[in-house]
C-alpha positions in Angstrom: -48.3 -29.8 26.0 -47.9 -25.9 24.4 -45.7 -25.1 27.8 -43.5 -28.1 27.3 -42.9 -26.9 23.2 -42.6 -23.6 24.6 -39.6 -24.6 26.7 -37.8 -26.6 24.3 -37.8 -24.1 22.0 -36.3 -21.6 24.7 -33.8 -24.4 26.0 -32.9 -24.8 21.9 -32.4 -21.7 21.3 -30.5 -20.4 24.3 -28.0 -23.0 23.7 -27.4 -22.1 19.5 -26.8 -18.3 21.3 -24.0 -19.5 23.8 -22.4 -21.5 20.9 -21.9 -19.0 18.5 -18.4 -17.3 18.6 -18.3 -13.6 18.8 -14.8 -12.5 18.0 -13.8 -12.8 14.3 -11.8 -16.4 13.7 -8.9 -17.2 10.8 -7.8 -20.2 9.9 -10.3 -23.7 10.3 -12.6 -24.0 13.3 -15.9 -26.5 13.5 -19.0 -25.3 14.8 -22.2 -27.8 15.3 -20.7 -30.1 13.0 -19.3 -27.9 10.2 -16.0 -27.1 9.3 -15.8 -23.2 8.4 -12.7 -22.1 6.7 -11.7 -18.5 6.8 -8.6 -16.4 5.9 -6.9 -13.3 6.0 -6.2 -11.2 2.5 -2.7 -10.8 3.3 -2.1 -15.4 3.5 -1.3 -16.7 0.5 -3.3 -18.4 -2.0 -4.7 -20.9 -0.6 -6.0 -22.0 -4.5 -3.7 -23.0 -7.6 -3.2 -19.9 -9.7 -5.5 -21.2 -12.5 -8.6 -20.8 -9.9 -7.6 -17.8 -9.1 -9.7 -14.8 -10.5 -7.7 -12.6 -13.4 -7.5 -9.4 -15.2 -9.2 -10.1 -18.7 -7.8 -7.5 -19.8 -5.4 -8.0 -23.3 -1.8 -6.2 -22.0 -1.3 -7.0 -18.5 2.0 -4.1 -18.4 -1.0 -1.8 -18.4 -2.9 -0.5 -16.0 -6.7 -0.3 -16.0 -6.5 3.3 -16.0 -4.4 3.1 -18.9 -7.0 0.8 -20.8 -9.8 2.8 -20.5 -7.5 6.2 -21.7 -6.6 4.5 -25.0 -9.8 2.9 -25.0 -11.8 6.5 -25.0 -8.5 8.0 -27.2 -8.3 5.6 -29.8 -12.3 4.8 -30.5 -14.7 6.9 -32.0 -17.5 5.7 -30.0 -16.6 4.1 -27.1 -19.6 2.7 -24.6 -18.6 0.7 -21.5 -21.8 -1.5 -20.5 -22.6 -4.8 -19.2 -22.8 -6.8 -21.5 -21.8 -6.4 -25.3 -23.9 -4.9 -28.2 -25.3 -7.9 -29.5 -26.7 -9.2 -26.3 -27.0 -6.2 -23.7 -27.7 -7.8 -20.2 -29.1 -4.6 -19.2 -32.0 -2.3 -20.5 -29.7 0.8 -20.2 -27.3 -0.9 -22.4 -29.9 -1.6 -24.5 -31.4 1.5 -24.8 -27.7 3.2 -25.7 -26.9 0.4 -28.1 -30.4 0.6 -30.1 -29.9 4.8 -30.2 -26.4 4.8 -31.1 -27.0 1.7 -34.3 -29.4 4.0 -35.7 -26.5 6.6 -36.7 -24.5 3.8 -38.2 -21.0 4.9 -36.3 -18.5 2.3 -35.9 -19.2 1.3 -32.0 -16.4 0.1 -29.7 -17.9 -1.6 -26.5 -16.5 -3.4 -23.2 -18.3 -5.2 -21.1 -17.3 -3.8 -17.4 -19.5 -7.7 -15.8 -16.4 -9.2 -16.7 -14.2 -7.2 -14.9 -14.2 -6.2 -11.8 -11.2 -3.5 -11.7 -12.1 -2.5 -15.4 -15.9 -1.5 -13.7 -14.0 0.9 -11.3 -11.8 2.5 -13.2 -14.1 3.4 -15.6 -16.0 5.3 -12.7 -13.0 6.7 -11.4 -12.0 8.2 -14.6 -15.8 9.4 -16.2 -16.5 10.9 -12.8 -20.0 8.7 -13.1 -21.0 6.1 -10.9 -23.6 4.5 -13.1 -24.1 2.2 -16.2 -23.9 2.4 -19.3 -20.9 4.8 -19.9 -20.6 6.8 -23.3 -17.4 8.7 -24.9 -17.5 10.4 -28.2 -14.8 11.2 -29.4 -12.4 11.0 -26.6 -15.2 13.1 -24.7 -17.4 11.6 -21.7 -20.7 12.0 -23.1 -22.9 10.2 -20.0 -25.7 7.2 -19.8 -28.4 6.2 -21.9 -31.0 8.7 -20.9 -28.5 11.7 -22.3 -28.1 9.8 -25.0 -31.9 9.5 -25.6 -32.1 13.1 -24.3 -29.7 14.0 -27.4 -30.6 11.8 -30.2 -34.4 13.5 -29.6 -33.0 17.0 -29.6 -30.7 16.4 -32.6 -27.4 16.7 -30.9 -26.4 13.4 -31.1 -26.5 13.9 -34.9 -24.5 17.2 -34.5 -21.8 15.1 -32.6 -21.7 12.3 -34.2 -22.2 14.4 -38.3 -18.5 13.7 -38.8 -18.1 10.0 -38.4 -21.0 9.5 -40.2 -20.7 11.4 -43.8 -16.8 10.2 -43.5 -18.1 6.2 -42.7 -20.7 7.2 -46.1 -18.1 8.5 -48.0 -16.1 5.9 -47.7 -19.0 3.2 -49.3 -19.0 5.2 -52.0 
């Protein structure tokens, strides 16, 4: 009984390995009754334009790098994070937002999960591999660990004091 079971298993495995395709195949093909389709990157897209991935950035005439440069230049505190400040999608992003909100400064953010091109452009712009990434007054400061450390030793308050005092003056 055990011997016949092992024979059946062995024959099944040999048959399975002999039907595998070793060379890359383009187009459609059938294997074991299942249809597989593949396309090369230079093939014309096989989906309607409404269903193709699209960039979520506002101005299609600007490159993604230009958008990052513009964000950093125009926003006193800019954070590239996973999620949005009201709903962070990771603990590090959440920590960075909580620390920055302690100073009651205007906070601008972009969700890098929405656009892989944006994520890669930010990494290239700052030469920093992880997120969140925080820029203050056009200068890359770091991630949540650096912001937390700066908060604990008073450096962050010093860096943000102009924004905090000017925001306080506009409220009076």
